[in-house]
C-alpha positions as CSV (number, residue, x, y, z in Angstrom):
1,M,112.6,90.5,101.1
2,K,110.9,93.4,99.4
3,K,110.8,96.8,101.1
4,G,107.2,97.6,101.7
5,L,103.6,97.1,100.6
6,I,100.5,99.2,101.0
7,I,97.2,97.2,101.0
8,Y,94.1,99.2,100.8
9,K,90.3,98.8,100.7
10,S,88.4,101.8,99.4
11,K,84.7,102.0,98.9
12,Y,84.3,105.6,97.7
13,G,87.9,106.7,96.9
14,A,89.3,108.6,99.9
15,T,91.2,105.6,101.3
16,K,92.6,104.8,97.8
17,K,93.7,108.4,97.5
18,Y,95.7,108.2,100.8
19,A,97.2,104.9,99.8
20,E,98.4,106.3,96.5
21,W,99.8,109.4,98.2
22,L,101.6,107.3,100.7
23,A,103.0,105.0,97.9
24,Q,104.4,108.0,96.1
25,E,105.9,109.4,99.2
26,I,107.6,106.3,100.5
27,E,108.0,104.3,97.3
28,Y,106.2,101.2,98.5
29,D,104.2,98.9,96.2
30,I,100.5,99.2,96.4
31,I,97.6,96.8,96.0
32,D,93.9,96.7,96.3
33,I,93.0,94.3,99.1
34,S,90.7,92.4,96.7
35,K,93.8,91.4,94.7
36,A,96.1,90.7,97.7
37,K,97.2,87.1,98.3
38,I,99.1,86.2,101.4
39,Q,101.8,84.5,99.5
40,Q,102.6,87.8,97.8
41,V,102.1,89.9,100.9
42,S,104.4,87.8,103.0
43,Q,107.3,88.7,100.7
44,Y,107.4,92.2,102.1
45,D,109.1,93.4,105.3
46,N,106.9,96.4,105.9
47,I,103.1,96.4,105.5
48,V,100.7,99.3,105.7
49,I,97.0,98.4,105.8
50,C,94.6,101.2,104.8
51,G,90.9,101.0,105.3
52,A,87.9,103.1,106.0
53,I,85.9,103.3,109.2
54,Y,82.3,102.1,108.8
55,A,80.0,101.6,111.9
56,S,83.1,101.6,114.1
57,G,84.9,98.8,112.2
58,I,87.9,99.3,109.9
59,S,87.2,97.8,106.5
60,A,90.6,96.2,105.7
61,L,91.3,94.5,109.1
62,K,89.7,91.2,108.1
63,F,92.8,90.5,105.9
64,L,95.2,91.2,108.7
65,K,93.3,89.2,111.3
66,K,92.9,86.2,108.9
67,N,96.7,86.2,108.1
68,Y,98.2,87.5,111.4
69,E,100.0,84.3,112.1
70,I,102.1,84.8,109.0
71,L,102.3,88.6,109.2
72,N,103.1,89.0,112.9
73,V,106.8,89.0,112.2
74,K,106.5,92.0,109.8
75,N,106.4,95.7,110.6
76,I,102.8,96.6,110.3
77,A,100.9,99.9,110.6
78,I,97.2,100.7,110.0
79,F,95.9,103.9,108.4
80,C,92.1,104.3,108.8
81,V,90.0,106.9,107.1
82,G,86.8,108.5,108.4
83,A,84.5,111.3,107.5
84,S,84.5,112.8,111.0
85,P,87.1,115.2,112.3
86,F,89.8,113.6,114.5
87,E,88.6,113.3,118.0
88,E,91.0,111.4,120.4
89,K,88.3,109.8,122.5
90,A,86.4,108.4,119.5
91,F,89.6,107.3,117.8
92,N,90.7,105.4,121.0
93,A,87.4,103.7,121.1
94,I,87.8,102.6,117.4
95,K,91.3,101.4,118.3
96,E,90.2,99.4,121.3
97,L,87.3,97.9,119.4
98,N,89.3,96.8,116.4
99,L,92.8,96.1,117.8
100,K,92.4,93.5,120.5
101,G,94.8,90.9,121.8
102,E,97.9,90.5,119.6
103,L,96.8,93.4,117.4
104,Q,96.7,96.0,120.2
105,N,100.3,97.1,119.8
106,I,100.1,97.8,116.0
107,P,100.4,101.5,115.4
108,I,97.3,103.1,114.0
109,F,96.8,106.4,112.3
110,Y,93.8,108.5,111.1
111,G,93.1,110.6,108.1
112,R,89.9,112.5,107.4
113,G,88.2,111.4,104.3
114,A,85.4,112.7,102.1
115,W,81.6,112.8,101.9
116,D,79.6,112.5,98.8
117,E,76.0,111.2,99.1
118,A,75.8,110.9,95.3
119,K,78.5,108.3,95.3
120,M,77.1,106.3,98.2
121,N,75.3,103.1,97.5
122,F,71.6,102.9,98.4
123,I,72.1,101.2,101.8
124,D,74.9,103.6,102.9
125,R,72.9,106.6,101.8
126,K,69.7,105.4,103.6
127,L,71.6,104.7,106.8
128,C,73.2,108.1,106.8
129,T,69.9,109.8,106.1
130,I,68.3,108.0,109.1
131,L,71.3,108.9,111.3
132,Q,71.1,112.5,110.2
133,K,67.4,112.7,111.0
134,V,68.1,111.3,114.5
135,I,70.8,113.8,115.1
136,I,68.8,116.8,113.8
137,N,66.1,116.1,116.3
138,K,68.6,116.5,119.2
139,D,69.6,119.8,120.8
140,P,72.6,121.0,118.8
141,S,74.3,122.1,122.0
142,T,74.6,118.4,122.9
143,Y,76.1,117.3,119.6
144,E,79.4,115.4,119.7
145,Q,82.0,116.5,117.2
146,W,81.1,113.8,114.7
147,E,77.4,114.6,114.9
148,T,78.1,118.3,114.1
149,A,80.3,117.2,111.1
150,L,77.5,114.9,109.9
151,V,74.9,117.6,110.1
152,E,77.1,120.1,108.4
153,A,77.7,117.7,105.5
154,I,74.0,117.2,104.7
155,G,73.5,117.9,101.0
156,K,77.1,118.8,100.4
157,T,80.1,117.2,98.7
158,C,83.1,117.5,101.0
159,D,86.7,116.4,100.5
160,W,88.7,116.7,103.7
161,T,91.6,114.5,102.5
162,D,95.0,116.1,103.1
163,K,98.5,114.7,102.9
164,K,99.3,116.1,106.4
165,Y,97.4,113.2,107.9
166,L,100.1,110.9,106.6
167,L,103.0,112.6,108.3
168,S,103.0,110.7,111.6
169,L,102.6,107.4,109.7
170,I,105.5,108.3,107.5
171,E,107.6,109.0,110.6
172,T,106.8,105.6,111.9
173,I,107.7,103.9,108.6
174,N,111.0,105.7,108.4
175,K,111.9,104.2,111.8
176,W,111.5,100.8,110.3
177,Q,114.4,101.3,107.8
């Protein structure tokens, strides 16, 4: 068996950046999810799945769910990336929504990503604009943390990626050895 593999799905680059940082740090192989084949992935003992959070879903989980019968004997961790600052209540809601049944005990980690409206496709940019307008019409004193972050990012390019977000994931991976 091979040591470990990082599978990632990145739409705008932040998740790929984290996957590459992690691969350098722990010396795992790395592959874009669009090129991942279960026959190849099943050759690894340890698998880290990296995906972004979009509308409360984690982009790379479809691969895991589809292939869980084969992968359930592996060490698996999930690293998800979002534009919002970490907030435990929101993160737990994401975890409960995405990791049900057999998946609920898979360790999951969070890293803050980036925001660049110029890189967004038309649909994502339009949805974010609509959401921003809804939030702006609220009383700012009632904003949740993610709403404050979204309003603060309007018209800006922000990169909140930081290797520190990988530290607890790396600790978990080191325990697999």
